[in-house]
Structure formats: structure tokens, C-alpha cells
C-alpha positions in Angstrom: 0.0 0.0 0.0 1.0 3.6 -0.5 1.1 5.8 2.6 -1.6 8.5 2.8 0.8 11.4 3.1 2.5 10.3 -0.2 -0.9 10.1 -2.0 -1.7 13.6 -0.7 1.7 14.9 -1.9 1.2 13.4 -5.4 -2.3 14.9 -5.6 -1.1 18.4 -4.5 1.9 18.5 -6.9 0.1 17.0 -9.9 -1.0 19.4 -12.7 -4.6 18.1 -13.2 -5.1 20.5 -16.1 -2.1 19.3 -18.0 -2.9 15.6 -17.4 -6.6 15.9 -18.4 -5.8 18.3 -21.2 -3.7 15.7 -23.0 -6.8 13.8 -23.8 -9.5 16.5 -23.5 -9.4 19.8 -25.4 -9.9 22.1 -22.4 -10.8 25.8 -22.8 -10.2 28.3 -20.0 -13.4 29.7 -18.4 -12.5 32.1 -15.6 -10.6 30.1 -12.9 -11.8 26.8 -14.4 -11.5 24.9 -17.7 -14.3 23.4 -19.7 -14.8 20.9 -22.5 -17.2 18.4 -24.0 -17.4 15.5 -21.6 -15.1 12.6 -22.6 -17.4 10.1 -20.8 -20.6 10.8 -22.8 -21.7 12.4 -26.1 -22.8 16.0 -25.8 -22.8 19.2 -28.0 -22.7 21.8 -25.2 -19.7 21.6 -22.8 -20.6 20.5 -19.3 -17.3 19.0 -18.2 -15.3 21.3 -15.9 -11.8 21.0 -14.4 -11.3 23.1 -11.2 -7.5 23.3 -10.7 -7.5 25.1 -7.4 -9.8 22.4 -5.9 -7.9 19.6 -7.8 -11.0 17.9 -9.2 -13.1 17.6 -12.3 -16.9 17.2 -12.7 -19.4 16.7 -15.5 -22.8 18.3 -14.9 -24.3 16.2 -17.7 -23.5 12.6 -16.7 -22.3 13.2 -13.1 -18.8 11.9 -13.5 -16.5 13.6 -11.0 -13.3 13.0 -9.0 -9.6 13.6 -8.6 -6.8 13.3 -11.0 -6.4 9.7 -9.9 -10.1 9.0 -10.7 -9.6 10.4 -14.2 -6.5 8.3 -14.9 -8.3 5.2 -13.6 -11.4 5.8 -15.7 -9.6 6.7 -19.0 -6.6 4.4 -18.9 -8.1 1.4 -17.1 -5.6 1.5 -14.2 -6.3 0.5 -10.6 -5.7 3.0 -7.8 -2.1 2.2 -7.0 -1.1 2.2 -10.7 -2.9 5.6 -11.1 -1.0 7.1 -8.1 2.3 5.8 -9.5 1.5 7.2 -13.0 0.6 10.6 -11.7 3.6 10.6 -9.3 5.9 10.0 -12.2 4.4 13.0 -14.0 4.7 15.1 -10.8 8.3 14.0 -9.9 7.3 12.4 -6.6 9.0 9.1 -5.6 6.5 6.5 -4.5 7.5 3.7 -2.1 4.9 1.1 -1.2 4.7 -0.1 2.4 4.6 -3.9 2.4 4.1 -6.4 5.2 7.3 -8.3 4.1 10.4 -6.7 2.8 11.7 -7.9 -0.6 14.7 -9.5 1.0 12.5 -11.6 3.2 10.6 -13.1 0.2 11.6 -16.8 0.1 11.0 -16.8 -3.7 13.4 -13.9 -4.4 16.2 -16.2 -5.7 13.8 -17.6 -8.2 12.7 -14.2 -9.5 16.4 -13.1 -9.7 17.1 -16.1 -11.9 14.1 -15.6 -14.2 14.9 -11.9 -14.5 18.4 -12.7 -15.5 17.2 -15.4 -18.0 14.9 -12.9 -19.6 17.7 -10.4 -20.0 20.1 -13.0 -21.3 17.6 -14.4 -23.9 16.9 -10.9 -25.0 20.7 -10.2 -25.5 21.0 -13.4 -27.6 18.1 -12.3 -29.9 19.8 -8.9 -30.4 23.2 -10.3 -31.0 24.1 -9.7 -34.6 25.3 -13.3 -35.3 23.6 -15.5 -32.6 20.1 -14.1 -33.1 20.1 -13.6 -36.9 17.9 -16.7 -37.7 15.5 -16.0 -34.8 15.1 -12.3 -36.0 14.5 -13.5 -39.5 11.9 -16.0 -38.3 10.1 -13.3 -36.3 10.1 -10.9 -39.3 8.6 -13.6 -41.4 5.8 -13.8 -38.9 5.2 -10.1 -38.9 7.1 -9.4 -35.7 9.6 -6.5 -36.2 12.2 -5.3 -33.8 9.8 -2.8 -32.1 7.2 -5.5 -31.4 9.8 -7.9 -30.2 11.1 -5.3 -27.8 7.6 -4.5 -26.5 7.0 -8.1 -25.7 10.6 -8.7 -24.5 11.0 -11.6 -26.8 14.3 -13.5 -26.7 16.2 -16.3 -28.1 17.8 -19.5 -26.6 20.8 -20.5 -28.8 20.9 -24.0 -30.2 23.7 -24.9 -27.8 23.9 -27.3 -24.9 25.3 -25.1 -22.1 25.3 -21.5 -23.3 22.7 -20.3 -20.8 24.0 -22.5 -18.0 27.6 -21.2 -18.3 26.4 -17.6 -18.3 24.2 -18.1 -15.3 26.8 -20.0 -13.3 29.2 -17.2 -13.9 26.7 -14.8 -12.2 26.5 -17.1 -9.2 23.0 -18.6 -9.8 22.3 -21.9 -8.1 21.9 -24.9 -10.5 19.4 -26.7 -8.4 17.1 -23.7 -8.5 17.5 -23.4 -12.3 16.6 -27.1 -12.5 13.4 -26.4 -10.5 12.5 -23.7 -13.0 13.1 -25.9 -16.0 15.8 -23.5 -17.3 18.2 -26.4 -16.9 17.7 -30.2 -17.3 19.9 -33.0 -16.1 21.3 -35.9 -18.1 20.2 -39.3 -17.0 23.7 -40.8 -17.5 26.2 -38.1 -16.6 23.9 -36.1 -14.3 25.4 -33.0 -15.9 23.0 -30.1 -16.2 22.3 -28.6 -19.7 20.1 -25.9 -21.1 16.4 -26.6 -21.0 15.6 -24.3 -23.9 17.7 -24.6 -27.1 17.1 -23.2 -30.6 13.9 -21.4 -29.6 12.3 -18.0 -29.7 11.5 -17.2 -26.0 8.3 -15.8 -24.7 8.5 -14.5 -21.0 5.5 -15.4 -18.9 4.8 -12.8 -16.2 2.4 -12.5 -13.3 0.0 -9.5 -13.1 2.5 -7.3 -11.4 5.1 -8.0 -14.2 7.5 -10.4 -12.5 8.9 -13.1 -14.8 7.6 -16.5 -13.7 8.4 -18.8 -16.6 9.0 -19.1 -20.3 7.5 -20.6 -23.4 9.8 -21.5 -26.3 9.0 -21.9 -30.0 11.4 -24.0 -31.9 13.1 -22.8 -35.1 13.1 -25.0 -38.1 16.9 -24.8 -38.2 17.3 -26.2 -34.7 19.2 -29.5 -34.6 17.2 -32.6 -33.6 13.5 -33.2 -33.2 11.3 -31.6 -30.6 7.8 -30.3 -30.0 6.9 -27.0 -31.7 6.4 -25.3 -28.2 7.8 -26.3 -24.8 6.9 -24.5 -21.6 8.5 -24.1 -18.2 7.3 -26.7 -15.7 5.4 -25.6 -12.7 7.7 -24.4 -9.9 7.6 -22.6 -6.6 6.7 -19.3 -8.4 4.7 -20.7 -11.4 1.3 -22.4 -11.6 0.2 -22.3 -15.3 -3.4 -22.7 -14.4 -3.4 -19.5 -12.3 -1.7 -17.1 -14.8 -2.6 -15.8 -18.2 0.0 -14.9 -20.9 0.0 -11.2 -21.6 -2.2 -10.1 -18.8 0.5 -7.9 -17.2 0.4 -5.8 -20.4 -3.2 -6.3 -21.3 -5.0 -5.5 -18.0 -5.3 -1.8 -18.5 -6.3 -2.1 -22.2 -8.9 -4.7 -21.1 -10.3 -2.2 -18.6 -10.4 0.5 -21.3 -12.1 -1.7 -23.9 -14.5 -3.3 -21.5 -13.6 -6.8 -22.8 -10.8 -9.3 -23.3 -9.7 -11.2 -26.4 -8.9 -14.8 -25.5 -6.6 -16.6 -27.9 -4.9 -20.0 -27.9 -1.2 -19.3 -27.9 1.7 -16.9 -27.6 2.0 -16.0 -31.3 -1.7 -15.3 -31.6 -1.5 -12.9 -28.7 1.7 -11.1 -30.0 0.4 -10.8 -33.5 -2.9 -9.3 -32.4 -1.3 -6.9 -30.0 1.2 -5.9 -32.7 -1.8 -5.0 -34.9 -3.2 -2.7 -32.2 -5.4 -5.2 -30.3 -3.7 -4.7 -26.9 -6.5 -6.3 -24.8 -5.5 -9.9 -25.6 -4.5 -12.8 -23.4 -3.8 -16.5 -23.8 -4.2 -19.5 -21.4 -0.9 -21.3 -20.7 -2.2 -24.7 -21.6 -4.9 -26.5 -23.7 -7.9 -25.2 -21.8 -8.9 -22.2 -19.7 -9.0 -23.0 -16.0 -11.5 -21.7 -13.4 -8.7 -19.9 -11.7 -7.7 -18.1 -14.9 -11.3 -17.1 -15.6 -11.5 -15.7 -12.1 -8.3 -13.8 -12.6 -9.7 -12.3 -15.9 -12.9 -11.4 -14.1 -11.0 -8.9 -12.0 -10.7 -6.7 -15.1 -13.8 -7.4 -17.2 -17.1 -9.1 -17.5 -17.0 -9.7 -21.2 -14.7 -11.8 -23.4 -14.4 -12.8 -27.1 -13.0 -16.2 -27.9 -10.7 -16.4 -30.9 -9.9 -20.0 -31.6 -9.6 -22.0 -34.8 -12.9 -22.9 -36.4 -12.0 -26.6 -36.9 -13.4 -29.3 -34.6 -10.7 -29.0 -32.0 -11.0 -25.3 -31.9 -14.7 -25.4 -31.5 -14.4 -27.8 -28.6 -11.9 -25.5 -26.9 -14.2 -22.6 -27.6 -17.2 -24.1 -26.0 -15.3 -25.6 -23.1 -13.7 -22.3 -22.3 -17.0 -20.5 -22.8 -18.6 -22.5 -20.0 -15.6 -21.8 -17.7 -16.0 -18.0 -18.4 -19.7 -18.2 -17.7 -19.0 -19.8 -14.4 -16.8 -16.8 -13.6 -19.6 -14.4 -14.5 -17.9 -13.4 -17.8 -20.2 -13.2 -20.8 -18.3 -14.8 -23.8 -18.9 -14.4 -27.5 -17.3 -16.4 -30.4 -15.3 -15.1 -33.3 -15.5 -17.3 -36.4 -12.5 -17.5 -38.7 -12.5 -18.8 -42.3 -11.4 -22.4 -42.7 -7.6 -22.8 -42.1 -7.2 -19.4 -40.5 -6.3 -18.5 -36.9 -5.8 -15.0 -35.3 -2.1 -14.9 -36.2 -2.5 -15.9 -39.8 -5.7 -13.8 -40.3 -4.5 -10.5 -39.0 -1.2 -10.8 -40.9 -2.9 -11.7 -44.1 -5.9 -9.3 -44.0 -4.9 -6.6 -41.6 -6.4 -4.9 -38.5 -9.5 -3.6 -40.2 -10.6 -7.0 -41.4 -9.9 -8.3 -37.8 -12.1 -5.6 -36.4 -14.9 -6.6 -38.8 -14.6 -10.2 -37.5 -14.7 -9.0 -33.9 -17.8 -6.9 -34.6 -19.5 -9.9 -36.1 -18.9 -12.2 -33.1 -21.9 -13.9 -31.7 -22.9 -15.1 -28.2 -21.6 -18.5 -27.3 -25.0 -20.1 -26.9 -26.1 -18.7 -30.3 -23.0 -20.2 -31.9 -23.7 -23.6 -30.2 -27.3 -23.6 -31.6 -26.0 -22.7 -35.1 -23.6 -25.6 -35.2 -26.2 -28.1 -33.9 -28.6 -26.9 -36.5 -26.0 -27.3 -39.2 -25.5 -30.9 -38.1 -29.3 -31.5 -38.2 -29.6 -32.0 -34.4 -33.1 -30.5 -34.5 -34.4 -32.8 -37.3 -35.9 -35.6 -35.1 -37.0 -36.2 -31.5 -34.0 -38.4 -30.7 -31.5 -35.9 -32.0 -33.2 -33.1 -30.2 -32.7 -35.1 -27.0 -29.0 -35.3 -27.8 -28.9 -31.6 -28.6 -30.3 -30.8 -25.1 -27.5 -32.9 -23.6 -25.0 -30.9 -25.5 -26.5 -27.6 -24.3 -27.1 -28.4 -20.7 -23.5 -27.8 -19.5 -23.7 -24.2 -20.8 -27.1 -23.6 -19.2 -25.7 -24.9 -15.9 -22.6 -22.7 -16.2 -24.4 -19.3 -16.3 -24.3 -17.4 -13.1 -26.1 -14.3 -14.4 -29.8 -15.1 -13.8 -31.0 -12.8 -16.6 -28.6 -14.4 -19.1 -29.6 -17.8 -18.0 -33.3 -17.0 -18.6 -32.4 -15.8 -22.1 -30.4 -19.0 -22.8 -33.2 -21.2 -21.5 -35.7 -19.4 -23.7 -33.4 -19.9 -26.8 -33.0 -23.6 -26.1 -36.6 -24.1 -25.4 -37.6 -22.4 -28.7 -35.1 -24.5 -30.7 -35.7 -27.9 -29.1 -39.4 -27.6 -28.2 -38.6 -28.6 -24.6 -40.5 -26.5 -22.0 -38.4 -24.0 -20.0 -39.5 -25.7 -16.7 -38.4 -29.1 -18.0 -35.0 -27.7 -19.0 -34.6 -26.2 -15.5 -35.4 -29.6 -14.0 -32.7 -31.2 -16.2 -30.2 -28.5 -15.2 -30.6 -29.6 -11.5 -30.0 -33.3 -12.2 -26.3 -33.1 -12.4 -23.8 -31.3 -10.1 -22.7 -27.9 -11.1 -18.9 -27.5 -11.1 -18.3 -24.0 -9.6 -15.5 -21.9 -11.0 -14.1 -20.9 -7.6 -11.3 -22.4 -5.7 -12.5 -21.6 -2.2 -15.5 -22.3 -0.1 -17.8 -25.4 0.0 -17.6 -26.9 -3.6 -19.7 -30.0 -3.0 -22.7 -30.3 -5.1 -26.1 -31.4 -3.8 -26.1 -35.1 -3.1 -27.5 -37.3 -5.9 -30.6 -39.4 -5.1 -30.0 -42.9 -3.6 -28.9 -45.5 -6.1 -31.9 -47.4 -7.5 -31.7 -51.0 -8.5 -29.9 -50.9 -11.8 -31.1 -53.1 -14.6 -27.8 -53.0 -16.5 -25.2 -51.3 -14.3 -22.5 -53.5 -15.9 -23.2 -52.1 -19.3 -23.1 -48.6 -18.1 -19.7 -49.1 -16.4 -18.3 -50.8 -19.5 -19.4 -47.9 -21.7 -17.7 -45.4 -19.4 -14.6 -47.5 -19.4 -14.5 -47.3 -23.2 -15.2 -43.6 -23.2 -12.2 -42.7 -20.9 -9.9 -44.3 -23.5 -10.1 -41.3 -25.8 -12.1 -38.2 -26.9 -13.3 -40.0 -30.0 -15.3 -42.5 -27.9 -17.0 -39.7 -26.0 -18.0 -38.1 -29.3 -19.4 -41.4 -30.6 -21.3 -42.0 -27.4 -22.8 -38.5 -27.5 -24.2 -39.2 -31.0 -26.1 -42.4 -30.0 -27.0 -42.2 -26.3 -28.4 -39.6 -23.8 -27.6 -39.0 -20.2 -31.2 -39.8 -19.4 -30.7 -43.4 -20.7 -28.5 -44.1 -17.7 -30.2 -45.9 -14.8 -27.5 -45.4 -12.2 -27.4 -41.7 -11.2 -23.7 -41.9 -10.4 -22.9 -43.3 -13.8 -25.1 -40.6 -15.3 -23.0 -38.0 -13.5 -19.8 -39.4 -14.8 -21.2 -39.6 -18.4 -22.3 -35.9 -18.1 -18.8 -34.9 -16.8 -17.2 -36.6 -19.8 -19.7 -34.8 -22.2 -18.8 -31.5 -20.6 -15.0 -32.2 -20.9 -14.1 -35.2 -23.1 -10.5 -34.9 -22.0 -11.1 -34.9 -18.3 -9.2 -37.7 -16.4 -9.9 -36.6 -12.9 -13.3 -36.4 -11.1 -14.6 -32.8 -11.0 -14.1 -31.2 -7.6 -17.8 -30.8 -7.0 -18.9 -34.2 -8.1 -20.9 -36.2 -5.6 -18.4 -38.3 -3.4 -19.9 -41.6 -4.5 -19.8 -40.7 -8.2 -16.3 -39.4 -7.8 -15.2 -42.7 -6.3 -16.8 -44.6 -9.1 -15.1 -42.3 -11.6 -11.7 -42.9 -10.0 -12.2 -46.7 -10.0 -13.1 -46.6 -13.7 -10.0 -44.5 -14.5 -7.6 -46.7 -12.6 -9.2 -50.1 -13.6 -6.2 -52.1 -14.8 -8.4 -54.5 -16.9 -7.7 -54.1 -20.7 -10.7 -53.8 -23.0 -10.0 -55.7 -26.2 -12.5 -55.3 -29.1 -13.5 -51.8 -28.0 -15.9 -51.3 -30.8 -17.8 -54.5 -30.0 -18.0 -53.6 -26.3 -19.1 -50.1 -27.1 -21.9 -51.3 -29.4 -23.2 -53.9 -27.0 -23.0 -51.6 -24.0 -25.0 -48.9 -25.8 -27.6 -51.4 -26.9 -28.0 -52.8 -23.4 -28.3 -49.3 -21.9 -30.9 -48.2 -24.5 -32.9 -51.4 -24.0 -32.9 -50.9 -20.3 -34.0 -47.3 -20.7 -36.9 -48.3 -23.0 -37.9 -51.1 -20.6 -38.1 -48.5 -17.7 -40.3 -46.4 -19.9 -42.5 -49.4 -20.6 -42.8 -50.1 -16.8 -43.8 -46.5 -16.3 -46.5 -46.9 -19.0 -47.7 -50.1 -17.4 -48.1 -48.3 -14.0 -50.1 -45.5 -15.8 -52.2 -48.1 -17.5 -53.0 -49.8 -14.2 -53.9 -46.5 -12.6 -56.0 -45.0 -15.4 -59.8 -44.9 -15.2 -60.3 -43.8 -18.7 -60.7 -46.5 -21.4 -59.6 -44.0 -24.1 -56.5 -43.2 -22.2 -55.7 -46.8 -21.5 -55.9 -47.6 -25.3 -53.5 -44.8 -26.0 -51.1 -45.9 -23.3 -51.3 -49.6 -24.5 -50.5 -48.4 -28.1 -47.5 -46.4 -26.8 -46.2 -49.5 -24.9 -46.7 -51.6 -27.9 -44.4 -49.4 -29.9 -41.8 -49.5 -27.2 -42.0 -53.3 -27.2 -41.3 -53.3 -30.9 -38.4 -51.0 -30.5 -37.0 -53.2 -27.7 -37.2 -56.3 -29.8 -35.5 -54.6 -32.7 -32.6 -53.5 -30.5 -32.1 -56.8 -28.6 -34.3 -59.8 -29.0 -32.5 -61.7 -26.2 -33.2 -58.8 -23.8 -36.9 -58.8 -24.9 -37.2 -62.5 -24.0 -35.8 -62.1 -20.5 -37.8 -58.9 -19.9 -41.1 -60.5 -20.9 -40.5 -63.3 -18.4 -40.3 -60.7 -15.6 -43.3 -58.7 -16.6 -45.4 -59.4 -19.8 -45.4 -56.4 -22.1 -48.9 -56.0 -23.6 -49.0 -56.2 -27.4 -51.3 -54.6 -29.9 -53.8 -57.4 -30.7 -53.3 -56.7 -34.4 -49.5 -57.1 -34.1 -47.9 -60.3 -35.4 -45.7 -62.0 -32.8 -42.4 -63.9 -33.6 
């Protein structure tokens, strides 16, 4: 925090007219200055700056405050940042009072190493000989020297111990560098060597600007094979799921713009910012985490998702959209032409074309409905049921009640399902909250009923956790409502919401979570996966149809209307035919337990 007497000194010494006058054309009016208000449209000036009282006020919209308030409003800074900015203009030195002195910070040695590494990588990029190929690569990607400097990009030479030797000369501890991933250790010789070699280096910073870690993009000329990108491992100062690439630079532009642009990777973020879109951030992994969404929510309540428009990109878009909704951020989706991403598009078509795409972005739910309609999900009753399953995770994710009502109305109109029914479905599965604190347990699931085919449900889930493609296949042919066991149903819905999940969601019911864990660690190998999948789906669907038949039978027995009985018997007869078509053996065993009434005109086998 900044002591009050320092804040008062900065306010007294600051020239409020000069600072506001840089962005507002002020005209002297007696002892005051006036202009058209910068915060709303007007033709007659109602915005006044009163220098002797050190404040401004608009008599049209009511905006008023000190020089700090103006800087915060116009430049998107928080209070401490605004005080420091104004202090710099006024020539006042600001020292924050902290509970712990910097020298007492146990992580200080790590920050010193990452700070040195950033400077060293930067020097290598600027070296006329060492960094030539890296500079040429960046220029080919539209990143000139000025942009590289703004983002403090660097280069790790394609040498085994260049960084290590430089760091050791400066007295840095090798064990700490190993913890940070800047060094690796040979299995045979135990000799440390450079963790990044032959790569353009992207420094990853926390919100306050301290370097935590690095991402490295390989050059095509680098010797040996390796992944396109490698990232620092998690360390005492770095948790990738709690940081966003570029946020330290983008936080003030995000406040000014009122929204954030969320892209997939480093190069997308750099290319967009280089083209003038400064309010851009990127997750440091394959998917946005709840903690990252909460971090972003400190600065905005709106975000645009700019991912590839292929299948993988759409999955990431919708998954991240749900996470943002949980954090009370309203997401919209930007659609790129086939084969394009933010980096390639802005370089090929320019900033104006990118602005047009951003302007045409649509709400995440509307985009989901568009895609489902393109895939004919509203063409039949069965596919509408599957469409509802695909839309439920987004409905559950929304924290804003007004927005949830709008979404429910849209889904109801598209699927024909009543809003009240949708809300009942929304309550049937636990909602994973996007917060890391507090009580995260979901309401308990109902007691487990006697399952007709619990083994088939478990076998299907065991196949589904083998890969994303199995989840996609299951989503096409079966619904969560077909599951008899509520815990298996919860696991199925968790996999639909995140096909790549391999850990029980934190708020999943404890029994369901235990079941999920047992399925994940089950050592039994499943040979003939396609055959097991097909049989399991058939058994589950037959069991679901049989339960419906039993419900119809109960209604038949309780009905006092002959007309209603005839209609219910006809419905049950159609179910019987569907069951026989799916699985004749199951039909035989089911009829031994409880005869299913047939239409007297129906031919039996």
C-alpha cells in the first residue's frame, strides 16, 4: 500500500489541467477549464476541471473525481497504478509499504534467476550473429524489432550449455535453475544442460510484471527433433493454471475496452497486439481453468473467444466459454475462415478485417445452436434429446440469472422442450463451480436405484475414458437420461462436458467421484473396444426403454379412462417393438419378468 501522506503529496503536486488536457481539449473559463465530456456524447460543454480544488466534474453525466479517478477511468488503471503514474508526472518518488520486505521473500532467488534469464535471452536475440535466424523468423511472422522489444521476446541459442555457463558465472544456483526448467539433467552423466535450445523465447509474467516462466517456440533450423512449443514446468513461483499470458500488459487495455480477447497461444497474442489489439491474453495450456477465468474477471465481465474454427478449436471454444460463464464473464465467439487463426488472419488481412470479425462475433449459446442446427440436431426427436444434452453444460454454467433466462428461452424455442423441463434437467447433475475456495460440494445425488444394466453402463464409461473419439461417438447415440444409475449418469455428463477430463470434477458427488476414480484406474484391458461399445450402448438403451415401458404399465393400471388406456397400450406396444428390434434376447428375458402388452393386431415372432 502507498502511505496516505504520499498520496496527498502526489495529488497536491500534480497538474490536473495538464494531465486531463492531454486527452480532452480544455478551454479556460475564468478560474476553471471546460470541454465536452469525454465520458458521454454532448454538444454543449458540461465537463469542468477546477484546478484550485484539484477535481473535475461533468454536470451532464455526473462523473467527478480527482486526477487519480480520471486516470483510472480513462486508462483502465487501478488506484495504486494511477497514483504511481501521476507521481511519475509530478516528480514524486513513491514507495509502497509492504508487510514483508523484498529481501524476506523466500522466492526472491527464483525471481532473480528468471529476471536474469529474460535479459540473457533478449541479448541473444539482439546479437548480430547469434540471433540472426531468430530475428528472420520473427520478421517472417510479422514481428519486427519494435514489437519484439515491446513483448521482450528473446532467443535461446541452439547450444547445450550456453545459458548454464552464463548463469553460473553470475553465481546462480543450478538446483534452483533445474526447478525452474531452465536447466535439465542428463540421466547418465547427471550433468545439467540448457532446458531451452534453438527457440524463440516468450517470457511469462504475473499480473505485477515479474517473470515466472518461459515458453519457447522451436526454429526449423534447430538440430534434432522436438515439439513446436515447450513451456517451463510448474515451480515454486509458477502455476500455469493461475496465470494468463500477456495479462500484465493487457490488464489496462482490457479495462479500457471493457472486454478481453482470449486466444490459444503466444504467437496469436503477440500478432494481435502488434496489430493494435492490446486487450488480448492466452491461457498457458490447452484449456482455460476456473482460476484463470476468475483472474480475468477482476478486469472485465466480457470476453471474445478467438480459436480456430476446426473441430478441436470449437471444442476448446465451448469448453472455455462454459468456464468463463462460471466466472460471470459473458463470452462471444469469433469465427475465422477455414484454415485461419488469429495470427495468420491478422497478418494476411490486416487490422480492419480483424475488427470486422470481432464486430460480427456472436454469443456462445447462439453459436452452439448454429452448429447443432448445421448438423441436423433438431431434425428428429432423438437428436433433439441429444442436442439438449450438448446444451445443458452451458445452461448450468451461467451465473447471471438474466442471461440464464435468455439461454433457457433460446434452447426451449429451438428444441421444443419446455423451460421448466430444462430447468429440472439442469438440476439433475452437479454444477462445477469456478471458484477455488468455499464449499464446492454439489447437492447429493438421489439414492442409487436397483440398476437393470449397471455393468453395461460401467463398460461404456470404461471405453469412453480411453479417448475423446469414444466420447464423441457416445454423445451421438445415447443420452444421459438413458442411464439408470445416477452416479454413472453424473460421470457420463462430466465426460460430455469435458471429453479430455481424467480426474473427477471437484464438486462431483463423493460416490460418483469414487466410481469415476475406479473406472480411471481399472487395470483391466478392454479388447475389441468397438464391440464392447456397441453392446453396452444397446443394453443401456434397451434398459431405458424397458423402464419407460414399466412407467407406462403403471399408468395403464392406474388409469380410469378406457380411451387413455388404449393410447397408453399403443405407446407401450411401440416400445415393445423397439426393444425387440434392438435386442431380441433382452426382450425374451424382460417378458419373463413382466409381460409387455401387445397390440392385438401385431404379429408375434
